[in-house]
C-alpha positions in Angstrom: 0.0 0.0 0.0 2.8 2.4 0.9 4.5 1.6 -2.5 1.3 2.7 -4.4 1.0 5.9 -2.2 4.6 6.8 -2.9 4.2 6.2 -6.7 1.0 8.3 -6.7 2.7 11.1 -4.8 5.7 11.0 -7.3 3.3 11.0 -10.2 1.4 14.0 -8.9 4.6 16.0 -8.1 6.0 15.3 -11.5 2.8 16.7 -13.1 3.1 19.9 -11.1 6.7 20.5 -12.1 5.6 20.5 -15.8 2.7 22.8 -15.2 3.0 26.4 -16.2 3.4 29.0 -13.5 0.5 31.3 -12.8 1.7 34.9 -12.7 -0.1 38.1 -11.8 -0.1 40.4 -14.8 -2.0 43.3 -13.3 -4.1 44.2 -10.3 -7.2 46.5 -10.1 -7.8 47.6 -6.5 -5.9 44.6 -5.3 -7.9 42.2 -7.5 -5.5 40.1 -9.5 -5.5 39.4 -13.2 -3.3 36.5 -14.1 -1.7 35.0 -17.2 -4.4 32.3 -16.9 -7.1 35.0 -17.2 -5.4 36.3 -20.3 -5.1 32.8 -21.8 -8.8 32.1 -21.2 -9.8 35.5 -22.6 -7.7 34.9 -25.7 -9.3 31.4 -26.2 -12.8 33.0 -25.7 -12.1 35.7 -28.4 -10.8 33.0 -30.7 -13.8 30.8 -30.1 -16.3 33.7 -30.7 -14.6 35.2 -33.8 -13.0 32.1 -35.4 -9.6 33.9 -35.5 -6.1 33.3 -34.2 -4.9 36.0 -31.8 -1.3 37.1 -32.3 1.2 37.9 -29.5 1.0 41.6 -30.5 -2.6 41.7 -29.5 -2.1 40.4 -25.9 -1.5 43.8 -24.4 -4.7 45.1 -25.9 -6.7 42.1 -24.6 -5.1 42.6 -21.1 -6.4 46.2 -21.2 -9.8 44.8 -22.1 -9.7 42.5 -19.1 -8.7 45.4 -16.9 -11.6 47.5 -18.2 -14.0 44.6 -17.5 -12.6 44.3 -14.0 -13.2 48.0 -13.4 -16.8 47.6 -14.7 -17.3 44.6 -12.5 -16.1 46.3 -9.4 -18.3 49.4 -10.2 -21.3 47.2 -10.8 -20.8 45.6 -7.4 -20.9 49.0 -5.7 -24.3 49.6 -7.2 -25.4 46.0 -6.2 -26.8 45.3 -9.7 -27.7 41.7 -10.4 -28.8 40.0 -13.6 -31.1 37.1 -14.3 -28.9 33.9 -14.2 -31.4 32.0 -16.3 -31.2 34.7 -19.1 -27.4 34.5 -18.9 -27.3 30.7 -19.2 -29.8 30.7 -22.1 -27.7 33.3 -24.0 -24.5 31.3 -23.5 -26.1 28.1 -24.6 -27.4 29.9 -27.7 -23.9 31.1 -28.6 -22.4 27.7 -28.0 -25.1 26.0 -30.1 -24.7 28.5 -32.9 -20.9 28.0 -33.0 -21.4 24.2 -33.1 -18.0 23.7 -31.5 -16.8 22.0 -28.4 -16.0 24.4 -25.6 -13.9 24.0 -22.5 -15.3 25.0 -19.1 -12.9 27.9 -18.7 -14.2 29.5 -21.9 -17.8 28.9 -20.9 -17.3 30.5 -17.4 -15.5 33.4 -19.1 -18.3 33.9 -21.6 -20.8 33.8 -18.8 -18.9 36.3 -16.7 -18.3 38.7 -19.6 -22.0 38.6 -20.6 -23.0 39.3 -17.0 -20.7 42.2 -16.8 -21.8 43.7 -20.1 -25.5 43.3 -19.3 -25.2 44.7 -15.8 -23.1 47.6 -17.2 -25.7 48.4 -19.8 -28.4 48.3 -17.1 -26.3 50.6 -14.9 -25.9 53.1 -17.8 -29.6 52.9 -18.6 -30.5 53.6 -15.0 -28.1 56.5 -14.7 -28.9 58.1 -18.0 -32.4 57.0 -18.8 -33.6 60.6 -18.9 -31.0 61.5 -21.5 -31.6 58.5 -23.8 -34.7 60.0 -25.4 -34.8 60.1 -29.2 -36.0 63.0 -31.2 -38.7 61.7 -33.6 -38.0 64.4 -36.1 -34.4 63.2 -36.4 -35.7 59.7 -36.9 -38.0 60.9 -39.7 -35.0 62.7 -41.3 -32.9 59.5 -41.2 -35.7 57.5 -42.8 -36.1 60.1 -45.5 -32.4 60.5 -46.2 -31.8 56.8 -46.4 -34.9 55.9 -48.3 -36.2 53.6 -45.6 -39.7 52.4 -45.0 -41.7 53.5 -42.0 -41.8 50.0 -40.7 -38.0 50.3 -40.0 -38.7 53.1 -37.5 -38.2 50.8 -34.4 -34.9 49.5 -35.8 -33.7 53.1 -36.3 -34.8 54.2 -32.9 -32.9 51.2 -31.3 -29.8 52.1 -33.3 -29.9 55.7 -32.2 -30.5 54.8 -28.6 -27.6 52.4 -28.7 -25.4 55.2 -30.1 -26.3 57.4 -27.2 -25.9 54.5 -24.7 -22.4 53.9 -26.0 -21.5 57.5 -25.7 -22.7 57.7 -22.1 -21.1 54.4 -21.3 -17.7 55.5 -22.6 -18.0 58.9 -20.8 -19.1 57.3 -17.5 -16.3 54.7 -17.7 -13.7 57.4 -18.4 -15.0 59.3 -15.3 -14.8 56.3 -13.0 -11.7 54.6 -14.1 -9.5 57.2 -12.5 -10.6 56.2 -9.1 -9.3 52.7 -9.5 -5.7 51.7 -8.8 -4.3 49.7 -11.7 -0.9 48.1 -11.5 0.8 46.3 -14.3 3.5 43.8 -13.5 
């Protein structure tokens, strides 16, 4: 019995010596972002977009992870939650649409990114709902100038609202990110 235990212990220890070291790449208010987080984000982007990420893009992806971490912390301060069932349904739709196998790390990352994005949009909507109104005359002008049909009015309204939402989102993010301590290693 001892012989098997020693062999098992040696096997496990040899496996750990071959494993890659997890290193902290950045912190946001003492919350770590590791090389593993970067790897999973790269795999997620490659899965979603059917592309291969080059080494030159890693710093840009790390910045994206940092921005998401800031958003996540900010969302927590407002105590915003999102419907888990909706999140799971959306993730399953994405996976089914891609028709590919997916590892658990990517699935968890997709879920987390979706929750952050939906909660962030909800936060922006709550903060700026009174500023997201759309001028109907502007919509009519767009429809006329682009030779669109009146039935497309809801689509145009949503596009215009999303444009405003994106502007307010970027503005609010730029205002809040200065209050977070970000360290790169």
